Backbone as a chain_set.jsonl record, in Angstrom:
{"seq": "MAVFDVIAGSDPADPVTSPAQDRRPVSYLASLDKNGLMGARVGVLRQLLTGPYPEPDADPEIVKLFEAALADMKKQGAEIVEGIRVAEIDDIPASALGGCNRFKHDLKAYLAHLGPDAPMKSLDDILASQKFHPSVEKALLASQAASDLLPDQNPKCQEVAEVERRPWTAQDWTWLFIPRGIFRRG", "coords": {"N": [[151.64, 276.017, 71.558], [153.13, 275.134, 69.449], [154.872, 277.128, 68.73], [156.965, 276.873, 70.521], [158.357, 274.712, 69.467], [159.802, 275.925, 67.541], [161.214, 278.079, 68.709], [162.326, 277.282, 71.171], [165.073, 276.012, 73.103], [168.661, 275.724, 72.974], [171.031, 278.329, 72.268], [173.885, 278.714, 70.505], [175.193, 281.138, 70.567], [174.441, 282.282, 72.894], [175.296, 281.858, 76.013], [173.773, 281.532, 78.348], [171.652, 279.949, 77.685], [172.613, 277.379, 77.424], [172.083, 275.205, 79.286], [169.679, 274.193, 78.299], [170.259, 272.602, 76.194], [170.252, 269.691, 76.214], [167.694, 269.149, 77.04], [165.472, 269.619, 75.521], [162.457, 268.555, 74.104], [161.601, 266.445, 71.29], [159.283, 267.354, 70.076], [157.135, 269.803, 71.325], [154.43, 269.727, 71.06], [153.708, 267.047, 71.203], [153.795, 266.684, 73.872], [151.532, 267.707, 74.96], [148.598, 267.268, 76.876], [145.292, 267.076, 77.466], [144.295, 266.44, 79.93], [146.421, 266.676, 81.544], [147.038, 268.127, 83.879], [145.414, 267.116, 85.786], [145.178, 266.037, 89.003], [147.823, 266.673, 89.469], [150.326, 267.928, 91.646], [151.047, 271.156, 92.216], [153.58, 273.086, 93.172], [153.846, 276.279, 94.531], [156.073, 278.771, 94.218], [156.646, 281.523, 95.783], [158.669, 282.896, 96.752], [160.627, 284.491, 95.455], [159.218, 286.735, 94.98], [158.517, 287.633, 97.444], [160.627, 287.594, 99.287], [163.792, 286.476, 100.818], [165.038, 288.451, 99.367], [163.239, 290.175, 97.697], [161.803, 290.861, 94.466], [161.598, 294.113, 94.057], [159.977, 295.68, 92.459], [157.907, 294.154, 91.31], [156.129, 293.549, 88.471], [152.848, 294.57, 88.316], [151.053, 293.612, 86.396], [152.247, 291.229, 85.59], [152.148, 289.808, 87.994], [149.388, 289.59, 88.231], [148.836, 287.986, 85.968], [150.243, 285.723, 86.74], [148.739, 284.894, 88.99], [146.321, 284.381, 87.677], [147.075, 282.266, 86.052], [147.57, 280.306, 87.965], [144.963, 279.968, 88.939], [143.767, 278.978, 86.61], [145.158, 276.555, 86.328], [144.236, 275.228, 88.593], [141.525, 274.97, 87.95], [141.811, 273.098, 85.96], [142.281, 270.829, 87.335], [144.528, 270.63, 88.922], [146.263, 270.4, 92.034], [146.949, 273.031, 94.012], [149.76, 273.932, 95.727], [150.621, 275.865, 98.249], [153.128, 277.871, 99.956], [155.613, 276.792, 99.418], [159.079, 276.602, 99.732], [162.413, 277.133, 98.773], [165.224, 276.503, 100.256], [167.823, 276.965, 99.43], [167.709, 279.173, 97.785], [167.626, 281.288, 99.539], [170.234, 281.269, 100.32], [171.67, 282.569, 98.424], [173.591, 285.34, 98.228], [172.442, 288.712, 98.667], [174.023, 290.627, 97.5], [175.226, 289.185, 95.483], [173.082, 288.606, 93.825], [172.524, 291.099, 92.799], [174.958, 291.66, 91.662], [175.691, 289.879, 89.694], [175.023, 290.232, 86.871], [174.56, 289.313, 83.8], [173.651, 290.458, 81.504], [174.612, 292.916, 80.305], [177.157, 292.174, 79.409], [176.532, 289.99, 77.707], [174.829, 291.243, 75.869], [176.582, 293.071, 74.727], [178.347, 291.333, 73.369], [176.524, 290.197, 71.579], [175.684, 292.457, 70.064], [178.128, 293.148, 68.898], [178.475, 290.935, 67.299], [176.614, 291.455, 65.327], [177.851, 293.168, 63.641], [179.451, 296.025, 61.941], [177.411, 297.579, 60.863], [175.277, 297.581, 62.529], [172.64, 299.281, 64.168], [172.827, 299.976, 66.854], [175.45, 299.953, 69.176], [176.062, 299.435, 71.786], [174.973, 299.028, 75.217], [174.861, 301.535, 76.324], [174.288, 303.071, 74.026], [171.694, 302.153, 73.479], [170.312, 302.969, 75.778], [170.653, 305.754, 75.565], [169.23, 306.23, 73.236], [166.59, 305.889, 73.942], [164.854, 304.09, 72.839], [163.149, 301.887, 73.748], [160.873, 299.876, 75.613], [159.15, 301.466, 78.272], [158.78, 299.831, 80.513], [161.033, 298.267, 80.798], [163.091, 299.878, 81.496], [164.229, 300.22, 84.128], [165.478, 297.729, 84.466], [167.351, 297.816, 82.388], [168.931, 299.984, 83.212], [169.907, 298.947, 85.626], [171.415, 296.853, 84.62], [173.321, 298.299, 83.226], [174.669, 299.47, 85.332], [175.879, 297.312, 86.442], [178.694, 295.141, 87.158], [181.681, 295.371, 85.179], [183.198, 293.179, 84.809], [183.895, 290.102, 83.146], [181.49, 287.446, 83.122], [182.607, 284.904, 83.878], [184.772, 285.716, 85.307], [183.849, 287.145, 87.382], [183.474, 287.234, 90.774], [181.014, 287.297, 92.111], [179.234, 286.21, 90.277], [180.264, 283.672, 90.239], [179.632, 282.845, 92.835], [176.811, 282.714, 92.693], [176.544, 280.762, 90.697], [177.615, 278.56, 92.029], [175.706, 278.123, 94.078], [173.521, 277.533, 92.448], [174.284, 275.053, 91.463], [173.935, 273.302, 93.553], [171.969, 270.609, 94.868], [168.396, 270.807, 95.077], [166.44, 271.072, 98.037], [164.42, 268.374, 99.076], [160.989, 268.376, 98.374], [157.437, 267.972, 98.629], [156.145, 267.9, 95.861], [155.066, 267.92, 92.439], [155.278, 269.607, 90.277], [156.769, 272.853, 89.953], [155.882, 276.115, 90.262], [156.835, 279.223, 89.368], [157.33, 282.823, 89.188], [158.816, 283.031, 86.844], [158.659, 280.74, 85.331], [157.895, 277.204, 84.807], [158.814, 274.266, 86.432], [159.544, 270.863, 86.147], [159.723, 268.267, 88.444], [162.316, 265.866, 88.794]], "CA": [[152.783, 275.183, 71.853], [153.93, 274.942, 68.244], [155.928, 278.134, 68.685], [158.108, 276.35, 71.269], [159.127, 273.845, 68.584], [160.656, 276.785, 66.726], [162.081, 279.002, 69.455], [162.919, 276.746, 72.401], [166.333, 275.295, 72.985], [169.855, 276.519, 73.26], [171.587, 279.164, 71.21], [175.334, 278.709, 70.719], [175.673, 282.498, 70.786], [173.92, 282.748, 74.18], [175.692, 280.844, 76.991], [172.757, 281.334, 79.372], [170.718, 278.919, 77.225], [173.274, 276.08, 77.259], [171.451, 274.083, 79.995], [168.539, 273.678, 77.534], [170.787, 271.774, 75.111], [169.839, 268.284, 76.254], [166.389, 269.016, 77.682], [164.409, 269.961, 74.59], [161.826, 267.391, 73.48], [161.532, 266.478, 69.829], [158.173, 268.26, 69.789], [156.345, 270.152, 72.491], [153.042, 269.346, 70.799], [153.511, 265.684, 71.68], [153.729, 266.727, 75.329], [150.232, 268.207, 75.399], [147.615, 266.304, 77.351], [144.236, 267.933, 78.01], [144.098, 266.07, 81.332], [147.758, 266.614, 82.124], [147.131, 268.723, 85.215], [144.522, 266.408, 86.696], [145.871, 265.37, 90.1], [149.202, 267.145, 89.651], [150.564, 268.846, 92.762], [151.837, 272.269, 91.704], [154.136, 273.901, 94.246], [153.931, 277.686, 94.156], [157.234, 279.405, 94.831], [156.477, 282.982, 95.795], [159.852, 283.362, 97.466], [161.322, 285.561, 94.749], [158.369, 287.922, 95.035], [158.266, 288.06, 98.821], [161.823, 287.726, 100.116], [164.394, 287.573, 101.551], [165.476, 289.493, 98.437], [162.158, 290.203, 96.72], [161.873, 291.788, 93.356], [160.84, 295.205, 94.658], [159.046, 296.274, 91.516], [157.233, 293.104, 90.553], [155.155, 294.152, 87.58], [151.499, 294.15, 88.722], [150.434, 292.836, 85.321], [152.829, 289.892, 85.654], [151.588, 289.169, 89.184], [147.994, 289.271, 87.874], [148.891, 286.832, 85.071], [150.7, 284.613, 87.573], [147.586, 284.442, 89.772], [145.342, 283.823, 86.738], [147.588, 280.961, 85.629], [147.317, 279.381, 89.076], [143.523, 279.675, 88.936], [143.512, 278.113, 85.453], [145.664, 275.212, 86.625], [143.326, 274.632, 89.568], [140.327, 274.587, 87.193], [142.154, 271.925, 85.155], [142.437, 269.669, 88.2], [145.772, 270.625, 89.695], [146.245, 270.8, 93.438], [147.903, 274.127, 94.174], [150.414, 273.807, 97.032], [151.246, 277.132, 98.649], [154.104, 277.784, 101.042], [156.845, 276.113, 99.008], [160.311, 277.392, 99.849], [163.658, 276.465, 98.405], [166.172, 277.124, 101.184], [169.044, 277.358, 98.733], [167.533, 280.522, 97.236], [168.005, 282.214, 100.604], [171.693, 281.243, 100.452], [172.287, 283.45, 97.43], [173.728, 286.657, 98.857], [171.793, 289.811, 97.952], [175.037, 291.29, 96.681], [175.462, 288.376, 94.287], [171.949, 288.766, 92.928], [172.679, 292.371, 92.108], [176.27, 291.805, 91.053], [175.922, 288.926, 88.614], [174.093, 290.578, 85.816], [175.251, 288.969, 82.561], [173.002, 291.068, 80.352], [175.458, 293.9, 79.63], [178.204, 291.427, 78.715], [175.948, 289.209, 76.619], [174.334, 292.184, 74.857], [177.766, 293.605, 74.023], [178.793, 290.293, 72.437], [175.511, 290.072, 70.529], [175.755, 293.619, 69.184], [179.374, 293.03, 68.126], [178.22, 289.888, 66.305], [175.811, 292.028, 64.24], [178.756, 293.847, 62.722], [179.568, 297.481, 62.009], [176.213, 298.269, 60.397], [174.222, 297.524, 63.546], [172.292, 300.649, 64.57], [173.241, 300.178, 68.244], [176.729, 299.275, 69.426], [176.249, 299.179, 73.211], [173.845, 299.333, 76.091], [174.836, 303.005, 76.402], [173.56, 303.552, 72.848], [170.273, 301.825, 73.639], [169.766, 303.871, 76.792], [170.619, 307.117, 75.021], [168.22, 306.313, 72.178], [165.254, 305.805, 74.546], [164.035, 303.236, 71.977], [162.824, 300.66, 74.463], [159.628, 300.032, 76.353], [159.417, 302.0, 79.617], [158.755, 298.791, 81.548], [162.346, 297.632, 80.943], [164.117, 300.885, 81.772], [164.949, 299.923, 85.375], [166.35, 296.574, 84.24], [168.475, 298.27, 81.557], [169.806, 300.808, 84.055], [170.58, 298.043, 86.562], [172.432, 296.139, 83.841], [174.39, 299.248, 82.925], [175.426, 299.708, 86.57], [176.51, 296.055, 86.863], [180.139, 295.006, 86.989], [182.215, 295.195, 83.828], [183.926, 291.91, 84.745], [183.26, 289.013, 82.422], [180.832, 286.585, 84.101], [183.469, 283.84, 84.421], [185.793, 286.345, 86.15], [183.147, 287.888, 88.414], [183.263, 286.366, 91.939], [179.593, 287.241, 92.451], [178.634, 285.23, 89.363], [180.714, 282.356, 90.678], [178.828, 282.507, 94.021], [175.482, 282.327, 92.233], [176.683, 279.486, 89.982], [177.818, 277.509, 93.037], [174.411, 277.852, 94.704], [172.663, 276.894, 91.444], [174.716, 273.665, 91.26], [173.525, 272.474, 94.684], [170.638, 269.997, 94.699], [167.342, 271.433, 95.856], [165.882, 270.31, 99.143], [163.238, 267.618, 98.666], [159.669, 268.874, 98.733], [156.38, 267.094, 98.128], [155.462, 268.501, 94.732], [155.385, 267.364, 91.127], [155.639, 270.764, 89.456], [157.068, 274.052, 90.715], [155.45, 277.262, 89.469], [157.416, 280.468, 89.862], [157.006, 283.886, 88.25], [159.607, 282.975, 85.622], [158.504, 279.501, 84.581], [157.427, 276.003, 85.473], [159.846, 273.234, 86.43], [159.066, 269.534, 86.514], [160.647, 267.534, 89.304], [162.783, 264.575, 88.32]], "C": [[153.684, 275.019, 70.635], [155.072, 275.946, 68.173], [157.161, 277.662, 69.458], [158.973, 275.435, 70.401], [160.122, 274.654, 67.753], [161.66, 277.56, 67.57], [162.795, 278.41, 70.652], [164.216, 276.01, 72.113], [167.501, 276.196, 73.288], [170.294, 277.275, 72.016], [173.093, 279.21, 71.439], [175.912, 280.097, 70.988], [175.213, 283.055, 72.133], [174.209, 281.703, 75.246], [174.654, 280.586, 78.08], [171.806, 280.197, 78.987], [171.336, 277.53, 77.144], [172.646, 274.944, 78.073], [170.262, 273.466, 79.238], [168.966, 272.676, 76.467], [170.221, 270.356, 75.092], [168.444, 268.073, 76.829], [165.221, 269.26, 76.735], [163.798, 268.695, 74.007], [161.819, 267.524, 71.961], [160.428, 267.435, 69.402], [157.409, 268.527, 71.079], [154.882, 269.757, 72.299], [152.742, 267.946, 71.32], [153.37, 265.634, 73.203], [152.369, 267.18, 75.847], [149.295, 267.069, 75.783], [146.517, 267.123, 78.014], [143.92, 267.613, 79.471], [145.416, 266.056, 82.103], [147.897, 267.195, 83.513], [146.266, 268.003, 86.241], [145.338, 265.646, 87.747], [147.31, 265.806, 90.314], [149.267, 268.075, 90.867], [151.523, 269.917, 92.251], [152.281, 273.122, 92.886], [154.331, 275.318, 93.766], [155.061, 278.343, 94.933], [157.082, 280.917, 94.709], [157.706, 283.668, 96.403], [160.542, 284.529, 96.761], [160.5, 286.85, 94.717], [158.245, 288.48, 96.443], [159.503, 288.126, 99.698], [162.588, 286.439, 100.242], [164.893, 288.704, 100.655], [164.414, 289.628, 97.351], [162.462, 291.132, 95.563], [160.994, 292.966, 93.759], [159.771, 295.784, 93.729], [158.389, 295.207, 90.661], [156.11, 293.762, 89.765], [153.755, 293.659, 87.962], [150.788, 293.322, 87.655], [150.955, 291.4, 85.321], [152.259, 289.137, 86.858], [150.146, 288.743, 88.901], [147.952, 288.042, 86.96], [149.312, 285.566, 85.817], [149.527, 284.026, 88.35], [146.526, 283.812, 88.863], [145.784, 282.435, 86.269], [147.371, 279.914, 86.721], [145.839, 278.984, 89.113], [143.171, 278.745, 87.78], [143.979, 276.687, 85.723], [144.746, 274.494, 87.613], [142.04, 274.161, 88.874], [140.561, 273.326, 86.37], [142.474, 270.703, 86.016], [143.716, 269.609, 89.002], [145.496, 270.991, 91.147], [147.34, 271.844, 93.611], [148.45, 274.074, 95.601], [151.163, 275.102, 97.322], [152.317, 276.867, 99.699], [155.379, 277.044, 100.686], [158.012, 277.083, 99.155], [161.473, 276.528, 99.406], [164.746, 277.167, 99.214], [167.407, 277.654, 100.47], [168.923, 278.748, 98.102], [167.948, 281.553, 98.276], [169.514, 282.284, 100.793], [172.388, 282.14, 99.443], [172.385, 284.834, 98.058], [173.068, 287.736, 98.01], [172.797, 290.502, 97.04], [175.309, 290.501, 95.408], [174.313, 288.514, 93.305], [172.076, 290.059, 92.142], [173.972, 292.466, 91.331], [176.563, 290.841, 89.94], [174.88, 289.145, 87.534], [174.839, 290.4, 84.504], [174.778, 289.79, 81.375], [173.922, 292.016, 79.594], [176.54, 293.186, 78.808], [177.639, 290.681, 77.501], [175.414, 290.105, 75.502], [175.497, 292.751, 74.045], [178.271, 292.597, 72.99], [177.813, 290.144, 71.28], [175.602, 291.233, 69.545], [177.027, 293.593, 68.331], [179.204, 292.012, 67.004], [177.43, 290.428, 65.113], [176.652, 292.787, 63.233], [178.66, 295.36, 62.768], [178.312, 298.238, 61.568], [175.061, 298.234, 61.402], [173.918, 298.94, 64.033], [172.692, 300.981, 66.01], [174.504, 299.358, 68.475], [176.905, 298.866, 70.886], [174.957, 299.447, 73.971], [173.735, 300.842, 76.285], [174.037, 303.584, 75.238], [172.057, 303.326, 72.992], [169.631, 302.756, 74.654], [169.645, 305.302, 76.26], [169.517, 307.276, 73.975], [166.797, 306.408, 72.717], [164.3, 304.957, 73.698], [163.85, 301.873, 72.633], [161.546, 300.935, 75.232], [159.937, 300.521, 77.767], [159.464, 300.935, 80.709], [160.111, 298.13, 81.745], [163.447, 298.623, 81.317], [164.913, 300.58, 83.033], [165.915, 298.754, 85.188], [167.554, 296.972, 83.397], [169.452, 299.101, 82.378], [170.571, 299.951, 85.056], [171.684, 297.272, 85.841], [173.61, 297.051, 83.541], [175.271, 299.479, 84.144], [176.176, 298.463, 87.033], [178.004, 296.055, 86.541], [180.527, 294.84, 85.526], [183.012, 293.904, 83.695], [183.161, 290.909, 83.893], [182.641, 288.064, 83.437], [181.73, 285.498, 84.682], [184.616, 284.386, 85.267], [185.175, 287.072, 87.351], [182.879, 286.965, 89.608], [181.79, 286.25, 92.326], [178.858, 286.268, 91.541], [179.038, 283.818, 89.773], [179.952, 281.906, 91.924], [177.455, 281.999, 93.604], [175.545, 280.968, 91.539], [176.856, 278.331, 90.959], [176.503, 277.136, 93.705], [173.498, 277.127, 93.72], [173.029, 275.431, 91.22], [174.265, 272.74, 92.397], [172.165, 271.836, 94.395], [169.618, 270.712, 95.575], [166.886, 270.5, 96.951], [164.6, 269.619, 98.679], [161.976, 268.266, 99.212], [158.645, 267.925, 98.135], [155.583, 267.815, 97.043], [155.919, 267.831, 93.446], [155.909, 268.452, 90.207], [155.911, 271.94, 90.371], [156.77, 275.24, 89.819], [156.005, 278.519, 90.109], [157.141, 281.551, 88.827], [157.767, 283.813, 86.926], [159.444, 281.68, 84.843], [157.992, 278.349, 85.418], [158.513, 274.94, 85.338], [159.251, 271.924, 86.872], [160.143, 268.838, 87.329], [161.052, 266.233, 88.61], [163.127, 264.637, 86.904]], "O": [[154.884, 274.788, 70.783], [156.127, 275.645, 67.615], [158.285, 278.011, 69.095], [160.19, 275.386, 70.579], [161.15, 274.137, 67.319], [162.825, 277.684, 67.193], [163.784, 278.98, 71.113], [164.421, 275.464, 71.029], [167.336, 277.303, 73.801], [169.975, 276.909, 70.885], [173.535, 279.703, 72.476], [176.991, 280.222, 71.567], [175.558, 284.184, 72.479], [173.447, 280.746, 75.38], [174.659, 279.511, 78.68], [171.222, 279.555, 79.86], [170.629, 276.576, 76.818], [172.662, 273.804, 77.608], [169.883, 272.328, 79.517], [168.126, 271.979, 75.899], [169.762, 269.885, 74.052], [168.049, 266.935, 77.082], [164.07, 269.111, 77.143], [164.517, 267.849, 73.474], [162.015, 268.616, 71.428], [160.608, 268.231, 68.481], [157.08, 267.606, 71.825], [154.179, 269.483, 73.272], [151.647, 267.687, 71.82], [152.879, 264.648, 73.751], [152.084, 267.053, 77.038], [149.216, 266.047, 75.101], [146.767, 267.794, 79.015], [143.336, 268.441, 80.171], [145.501, 265.485, 83.19], [148.791, 266.794, 84.259], [146.381, 268.26, 87.439], [146.091, 264.73, 87.418], [147.955, 265.346, 91.256], [148.378, 268.898, 91.084], [152.665, 269.623, 91.897], [151.469, 273.794, 93.522], [154.917, 275.542, 92.708], [155.006, 278.453, 96.158], [157.358, 281.503, 93.662], [157.743, 284.891, 96.538], [160.994, 285.463, 97.422], [161.034, 287.927, 94.454], [157.911, 289.65, 96.628], [159.424, 288.685, 100.791], [162.096, 285.393, 99.818], [165.146, 289.806, 101.142], [164.65, 289.241, 96.207], [163.267, 292.057, 95.671], [159.77, 292.835, 93.799], [158.768, 296.322, 94.197], [158.321, 295.333, 89.439], [155.254, 294.444, 90.328], [153.501, 292.455, 87.935], [150.005, 292.429, 87.98], [150.195, 290.462, 85.079], [151.926, 287.957, 86.749], [149.734, 287.651, 89.293], [147.122, 287.154, 87.158], [148.8, 284.478, 85.554], [149.337, 282.81, 88.372], [145.903, 282.819, 89.237], [144.957, 281.537, 86.11], [147.027, 278.769, 86.428], [145.507, 277.813, 89.296], [142.368, 277.826, 87.944], [143.286, 275.726, 85.39], [144.506, 273.294, 87.484], [141.53, 273.082, 89.174], [139.626, 272.57, 86.109], [142.888, 269.666, 85.498], [143.961, 268.623, 89.697], [144.608, 271.79, 91.443], [148.517, 271.566, 93.38], [147.69, 274.162, 96.565], [152.197, 275.391, 96.72], [152.399, 275.773, 100.258], [156.156, 276.701, 101.577], [157.929, 278.241, 98.748], [161.493, 275.321, 99.65], [165.142, 278.289, 98.894], [167.969, 278.676, 100.865], [169.932, 279.426, 97.906], [168.55, 282.573, 97.94], [170.023, 283.25, 101.362], [173.572, 282.44, 99.593], [171.363, 285.438, 98.386], [173.123, 287.686, 96.781], [172.455, 290.913, 95.932], [175.593, 291.089, 94.364], [174.528, 288.539, 92.093], [171.768, 290.101, 90.951], [174.075, 293.284, 90.417], [177.599, 290.965, 89.287], [173.979, 288.331, 87.332], [175.66, 291.24, 84.135], [175.443, 289.814, 80.339], [174.012, 291.936, 78.368], [176.803, 293.548, 77.661], [178.202, 290.738, 76.407], [175.531, 289.767, 74.324], [175.403, 292.893, 72.826], [178.586, 292.971, 71.861], [178.225, 289.983, 70.131], [175.597, 291.024, 68.332], [176.994, 293.978, 67.162], [179.718, 292.196, 65.9], [177.562, 289.911, 64.003], [176.221, 293.023, 62.104], [177.881, 295.916, 63.542], [178.169, 299.421, 61.875], [173.996, 298.796, 61.149], [174.839, 299.717, 64.285], [172.876, 302.151, 66.343], [174.61, 298.217, 68.026], [177.776, 298.057, 71.207], [173.996, 300.007, 73.444], [172.63, 301.37, 76.4], [173.21, 304.476, 75.428], [171.253, 304.199, 72.667], [168.538, 303.274, 74.426], [168.638, 305.971, 76.49], [168.936, 308.354, 73.85], [165.905, 306.934, 72.051], [163.082, 305.085, 73.819], [164.328, 300.853, 72.139], [161.186, 302.087, 75.471], [160.883, 300.043, 78.394], [160.128, 301.127, 81.728], [160.325, 297.485, 82.771], [164.611, 298.239, 81.439], [166.141, 300.667, 83.022], [167.038, 298.786, 85.691], [168.667, 296.515, 83.661], [170.666, 298.938, 82.253], [171.75, 300.196, 85.309], [172.764, 297.065, 86.394], [174.763, 296.625, 83.595], [176.482, 299.662, 84.013], [177.021, 298.548, 87.924], [178.493, 296.867, 85.756], [179.793, 294.245, 84.738], [183.457, 293.561, 82.6], [181.931, 290.873, 83.915], [183.203, 287.882, 84.517], [181.627, 285.196, 85.871], [185.354, 283.614, 85.88], [185.893, 287.555, 88.227], [182.125, 286.002, 89.47], [181.365, 285.205, 92.82], [177.948, 285.571, 91.991], [178.246, 282.882, 89.665], [179.652, 280.72, 92.066], [176.988, 280.975, 94.102], [174.688, 280.115, 91.771], [176.311, 277.248, 90.747], [176.214, 275.952, 93.879], [172.778, 276.207, 94.108], [172.172, 274.641, 90.825], [174.22, 271.523, 92.218], [171.311, 272.449, 93.754], [169.935, 271.165, 96.674], [166.942, 269.279, 96.806], [163.791, 270.216, 97.97], [161.917, 268.654, 100.379], [158.964, 267.157, 97.228], [154.472, 268.284, 97.29], [157.005, 267.257, 93.372], [156.862, 268.244, 89.455], [155.341, 272.019, 91.459], [157.342, 275.362, 88.735], [155.685, 278.84, 91.253], [156.756, 281.239, 87.7], [157.381, 284.485, 85.97], [160.045, 281.536, 83.778], [157.694, 278.51, 86.602], [159.065, 274.741, 84.256], [158.527, 271.872, 87.866], [161.316, 268.822, 86.956], [160.248, 265.591, 87.935], [163.543, 263.634, 86.325]]}, "num_chains": 1, "name": "protein.A"}
């Protein structure tokens, strides 16, 4: 947990992290409680893995780790609640999920920030170099194929942002566990 004290939070150079600005605790270590999961209801959101727009190539190793984490939480006293759905996720059009890929834009800004001596200047350079782990190749290619519009000018990004601003439908859970993280209600 100590590593979160160093790396967690927002980065002024990365707009995707701005929501973390006011949510970071003074120290994550203070949040640890060996009995913290005892009696907690953990809602499991498998929706992004199973549909309506599933991640078609969910990494089997990630799925295995996801399942192991659920088993660990259950051993620590959590009640695992399956079948959780967030209706608003289904409202995100499939075209918007594929069309609002900020990575190419954000990477371009980051590489420019590194200056003229940076060994890579673009996503094209990275792809041509083949200096990346094979597990991320599909994601890099998808990012390369994404729109060249800036995210604030891309209507598909605006659709996704609108859905993200809507309040989630009330469910009976304390924590929500999804393949990308854990969210505490309230």
